[in-house]
C-alpha positions in Angstrom: 7.8 -67.2 79.9 5.6 -68.0 76.8 7.9 -65.9 74.6 10.9 -67.8 75.9 9.3 -71.1 75.0 8.5 -69.9 71.5 12.1 -68.7 71.0 13.6 -72.0 72.2 11.3 -74.2 70.1 11.9 -72.0 67.0 15.6 -72.2 67.4 15.4 -76.0 67.7 13.4 -76.3 64.5 15.6 -73.9 62.6 19.0 -75.1 63.8 18.4 -78.9 64.0 18.7 -79.3 60.2 22.0 -77.6 60.2 23.3 -79.9 62.9 22.0 -83.0 61.1 23.5 -81.9 57.8 26.9 -81.3 59.6 26.7 -84.9 61.0 25.7 -86.4 57.7 28.8 -84.9 56.0 31.1 -86.4 58.7 29.5 -89.8 59.5 29.1 -92.1 56.4 26.3 -94.2 58.0 24.2 -91.1 58.7 24.9 -89.8 55.2 23.4 -93.1 53.8 20.4 -92.8 56.1 19.9 -89.3 54.9 19.0 -86.0 56.6 15.3 -86.3 55.9 14.8 -89.6 57.7 16.9 -88.4 60.6 14.9 -85.2 60.9 11.6 -87.1 60.8 12.9 -89.4 63.6 14.1 -86.4 65.6 10.8 -84.6 65.2 8.7 -87.6 66.2 10.9 -88.0 69.3 10.4 -84.3 70.2 6.6 -84.6 69.7 6.3 -87.8 71.8 8.4 -86.7 74.8 6.5 -87.5 78.1 6.2 -83.8 79.0 4.1 -80.8 78.1 5.9 -78.1 76.0 4.0 -74.8 76.2 3.4 -72.9 73.0 4.9 -75.7 70.8 1.6 -75.9 68.8 2.0 -72.3 67.9 5.5 -72.7 66.5 4.5 -75.9 64.7 1.6 -74.2 63.0 3.7 -71.2 61.9 6.6 -73.4 60.7 4.5 -75.7 58.6 2.4 -72.9 57.1 5.2 -70.5 56.2 8.1 -72.7 55.0 6.3 -74.4 52.0 5.0 -71.2 50.3 8.5 -69.8 50.5 10.3 -73.0 49.5 8.3 -73.6 46.3 9.5 -70.5 44.3 13.0 -70.7 45.8 13.5 -74.3 44.6 12.0 -73.6 41.2 14.2 -70.6 40.7 17.2 -73.0 40.9 15.8 -75.3 38.2 17.2 -75.1 34.6 15.0 -76.0 31.7 17.0 -76.8 28.5 16.3 -78.2 25.0 19.2 -80.7 25.2 18.0 -84.3 24.8 14.5 -82.9 24.5 13.1 -85.9 22.7 14.2 -88.5 25.3 13.2 -86.1 28.2 9.7 -85.7 26.8 9.3 -89.5 26.5 10.5 -90.3 30.0 8.3 -87.5 31.4 5.2 -88.7 29.7 6.0 -92.3 30.7 6.8 -91.3 34.3 3.6 -89.3 34.9 1.4 -92.0 33.2 3.1 -94.8 35.2 2.7 -93.0 38.6 -0.9 -92.0 37.8 -1.8 -95.6 36.8 0.0 -97.2 39.8 -1.7 -94.7 42.2 -5.1 -95.6 40.8 -4.5 -99.3 41.2 -3.0 -98.9 44.7 -6.0 -96.7 45.7 -8.6 -99.2 44.5 -6.8 -102.1 46.3 -5.7 -100.5 49.5 -6.0 -96.7 49.5 -9.8 -96.7 49.9 -9.4 -98.2 53.3 -7.1 -95.6 54.8 -8.3 -92.2 56.2 -8.3 -89.5 53.5 -7.0 -92.1 51.0 -7.9 -89.9 48.0 -5.9 -87.0 49.3 -3.0 -89.2 50.3 -3.1 -90.6 46.7 -2.9 -87.0 45.4 0.1 -86.3 47.7 1.8 -89.5 46.5 1.2 -88.5 42.9 3.0 -85.2 43.3 5.7 -86.7 45.5 6.6 -89.5 43.0 6.7 -87.2 40.0 8.4 -84.3 41.8 9.6 -84.7 45.4 9.1 -83.9 49.1 8.5 -80.2 48.1 5.4 -81.3 46.1 4.2 -83.6 48.8 4.4 -80.8 51.4 2.7 -78.3 49.1 -0.2 -80.6 48.3 -0.6 -81.5 52.0 -1.0 -77.7 52.6 -3.6 -77.5 49.9 -5.8 -80.4 51.2 -4.9 -79.8 54.9 -4.5 -83.6 55.5 -4.4 -84.7 59.1 -0.8 -84.5 60.4 -1.0 -88.1 61.6 -2.0 -89.5 58.2 0.6 -87.4 56.4 3.4 -88.4 58.7 2.5 -92.0 58.5 2.8 -91.8 54.7 6.1 -89.9 54.8 7.6 -92.4 57.3 6.7 -95.4 55.3 7.8 -93.7 52.1 11.3 -93.2 53.3 11.7 -96.9 54.0 10.0 -98.1 50.8 11.9 -95.6 48.6 15.1 -96.7 50.2 14.4 -100.3 49.4 13.4 -99.4 45.9 16.8 -97.7 45.4 18.7 -100.7 46.9 16.9 -103.0 44.4 17.8 -100.7 41.4 21.5 -100.2 42.5 22.1 -103.9 43.2 20.3 -105.9 40.5 17.6 -103.7 38.9 19.6 -101.8 36.4 21.4 -105.0 35.2 18.0 -106.7 34.7 16.6 -103.8 32.7 19.6 -103.7 30.5 19.3 -107.4 29.8 15.5 -107.1 29.1 16.1 -104.2 26.8 18.8 -106.1 25.0 21.6 -103.6 25.8 25.2 -104.0 26.8 25.9 -104.5 30.5 28.7 -101.9 30.9 29.6 -98.7 29.2 33.1 -97.2 29.2 33.7 -93.6 30.0 36.1 -91.2 28.3 38.5 -89.3 30.5 36.5 -86.1 30.0 33.3 -88.0 30.9 34.9 -89.4 34.0 36.0 -85.9 35.1 32.6 -84.5 34.6 30.9 -87.3 36.5 33.4 -86.9 39.4 32.6 -83.2 39.3 28.8 -83.9 39.5 29.3 -86.4 42.4 31.5 -83.8 44.3 28.7 -81.2 43.7 26.2 -83.6 45.2 28.3 -84.0 48.3 29.4 -80.5 48.8 28.2 -78.2 51.6 25.8 -75.9 49.7 25.5 -73.5 52.6 29.3 -72.8 53.0 29.9 -69.1 52.9 26.2 -68.2 53.2 26.9 -65.7 56.0 29.7 -63.9 54.1 29.0 -60.5 52.6 28.5 -62.0 49.1 26.3 -64.8 50.5 24.1 -62.4 52.4 23.6 -60.4 49.3 22.5 -63.5 47.4 20.2 -64.5 50.3 18.6 -61.0 50.3 17.9 -61.2 46.5 16.5 -64.7 46.8 14.1 -63.6 49.6 13.2 -60.5 47.7 12.3 -62.4 44.5 10.4 -65.0 46.5 8.3 -62.3 48.2 7.5 -60.8 44.8 6.3 -64.2 43.6 4.3 -64.8 46.8 2.7 -61.4 46.5 1.6 -62.0 43.0 0.3 -65.4 43.9 -1.6 -64.0 46.8 -3.1 -61.3 44.6 -4.2 -64.0 42.1 -6.3 -65.7 44.8 -8.5 -62.6 45.1 -10.0 -63.6 41.7 -11.4 -66.8 43.2 -13.7 -67.8 46.0 -12.1 -67.8 49.5 -12.6 -71.6 49.7 -10.1 -72.0 46.8 -7.4 -69.8 48.4 -4.8 -72.5 49.2 -5.3 -74.4 46.0 -4.9 -71.3 43.8 -2.1 -69.9 46.0 0.1 -73.1 45.8 -0.5 -73.7 42.1 0.2 -70.0 41.4 3.4 -70.2 43.3 4.5 -73.2 41.3 3.6 -71.7 38.0 5.2 -68.3 38.7 8.3 -70.0 40.1 8.8 -71.7 36.7 8.1 -68.4 34.8 10.5 -66.4 37.0 13.3 -69.0 36.6 13.7 -67.8 33.0 14.4 -64.2 34.1 18.1 -63.3 33.9 18.3 -61.7 37.4 16.7 -64.9 38.9 18.9 -67.3 36.9 22.0 -65.6 38.4 20.9 -66.7 41.9 23.2 -69.6 42.9 21.8 -70.8 46.2 18.0 -70.5 45.8 17.4 -74.3 45.5 19.5 -75.0 48.5 17.8 -72.3 50.6 14.5 -73.7 49.6 15.6 -77.2 50.5 16.6 -76.0 54.0 13.1 -74.7 54.5 11.8 -78.2 53.6 14.1 -79.6 56.3 12.5 -77.2 58.8 9.1 -78.2 57.6 9.9 -81.9 58.0 11.0 -81.7 61.7 8.2 -79.4 62.6 5.6 -81.6 60.9 7.1 -84.8 62.4 6.8 -83.3 65.9 3.1 -83.3 65.5 3.0 -87.1 65.4 1.3 -88.9 68.2 2.3 -92.5 68.5 -0.7 -93.3 70.8 -3.1 -92.7 67.9 -1.4 -95.0 65.3 -3.5 -97.8 64.0 -1.9 -101.0 62.7 -4.6 -101.7 60.1 -4.3 -98.2 58.5 -0.5 -98.6 58.6 -0.6 -101.9 56.7 -2.9 -100.5 54.0 -0.7 -97.5 53.7 2.4 -99.6 53.3 0.7 -101.7 50.6 -0.6 -98.5 48.9 3.0 -97.0 48.8 4.6 -100.3 47.7 2.2 -100.8 44.8 2.7 -97.2 43.7 6.5 -97.3 43.9 7.2 -100.7 42.3 4.2 -100.6 40.1 5.2 -97.3 38.6 8.7 -98.7 38.0 7.3 -101.7 36.1 5.0 -99.5 34.0 7.7 -97.0 33.4 10.0 -99.7 32.1 7.3 -101.0 29.7 6.3 -97.6 28.4 9.9 -96.6 27.8 10.6 -99.8 26.0 7.6 -99.2 23.7 8.8 -95.6 23.1 12.4 -96.8 22.4 14.0 -95.1 25.3 17.2 -96.8 26.4 17.4 -98.8 29.7 19.8 -96.4 31.5 17.7 -93.3 30.7 14.6 -95.2 32.0 16.4 -96.2 35.2 17.8 -92.8 35.9 14.5 -91.0 35.2 12.7 -93.4 37.5 15.1 -92.6 40.3 14.6 -88.9 39.6 10.8 -89.3 40.0 10.7 -91.6 43.0 13.7 -90.5 45.0 14.0 -86.9 43.5 16.8 -85.3 41.4 19.5 -85.2 44.1 19.9 -89.0 43.8 20.5 -88.8 40.0 24.3 -88.3 40.1 24.7 -91.3 42.4 22.7 -93.5 40.0 24.6 -92.2 37.0 27.8 -93.2 38.7 26.5 -96.7 39.3 25.5 -97.0 35.6 28.8 -95.4 34.4 26.8 -93.6 31.7 27.1 -89.8 32.0 24.8 -89.3 28.9 21.8 -90.1 31.2 22.7 -87.2 33.6 20.9 -84.5 31.7 17.9 -86.7 31.0 17.5 -87.6 34.7 17.9 -84.1 36.0 15.5 -82.8 33.3 12.8 -85.2 34.3 13.1 -84.3 37.9 12.9 -80.6 37.1 9.7 -81.0 35.2 8.4 -83.1 38.1 9.1 -80.2 40.5 7.3 -77.8 38.2 4.2 -79.8 37.4 3.9 -82.2 40.4 1.6 -79.9 42.4 -0.8 -79.6 39.5 -0.7 -83.3 38.8 -1.3 -84.2 42.5 -4.4 -82.0 42.7 -5.8 -83.5 39.5 -5.1 -87.1 40.8 -6.8 -86.4 44.1 -9.8 -85.1 42.3 -9.9 -88.3 40.2 -9.5 -90.6 43.1 -12.3 -88.9 45.0 -14.7 -89.9 42.2 -13.6 -93.6 42.1 
């Protein structure tokens, strides 16, 4: 019977993201809510059902331990690093990392010190707000933060990041244009309109369509093969260090090698690696959320966590705007790069459509790609800094 329970729970964790993605493509409201928030809610519901589910802890442990090491190289394989708009990209990246780092330090000193594992949570936030949920999950694996504390942070982050995006889309970008002394609207040529429509369509397409075809399966096999090669090299690298450093070295080696291998021609030809990696993040999300125990939530810690996240998100936006203005970066590039850092690159095409400025597309995506690649290293450094404050 125990094997049956393991199989059933595994199928739920593996297939639930597919069902949620299917619903999001067909129900506009759910699409706006986003699959990540829905999966967190579903996982928390499963974890707090008033019944005992045998062997669920085993599946939870395996799912959260295996998905992230596989997802890191897969998602980095799909990133493209180019020299186009290099000057502006460099400026927004420097500004973005400085802004997040400073905002995290301020938030930690004011509120983060008063929450459990606040220094580690600050490190996770540093990686998450320069890269994305991939980086947050990876840094959580490094520090082995208590599931309850991590889930509380993720749950509040979804709400605060959504509010941040609403502010930018509604009035924020207009305010920044005015403060920067730039025109309020930009016309698009027909070719730019077509390209922007193409990018928006790409953002909404089903990236897993045709995955189980003969061609799709070949691609999947190659993606898994290259991922195992990277994981093997990363694991071998850990042998050079003390056993206590295993997870830190392993995750950072995966991140570094994922970037290095992304330049190899056979890897660059893999079309679905980012999307396969993202699906593993979805599995991780529902499995991790199912570990939440509402009976252990404390209101005081929750309030400090909300304030910590709010200071970091909106404080980094303000600092990013100031730094970009000093470095002569235009308002639209600043806005799009901020969205890329805080909400992650998949939100960039939507923000570009709001701005009607396709020139910012490459800058925004480029900033997010650097964040994916460096976010884990940055998060570890920030946690080490906060521990000493």
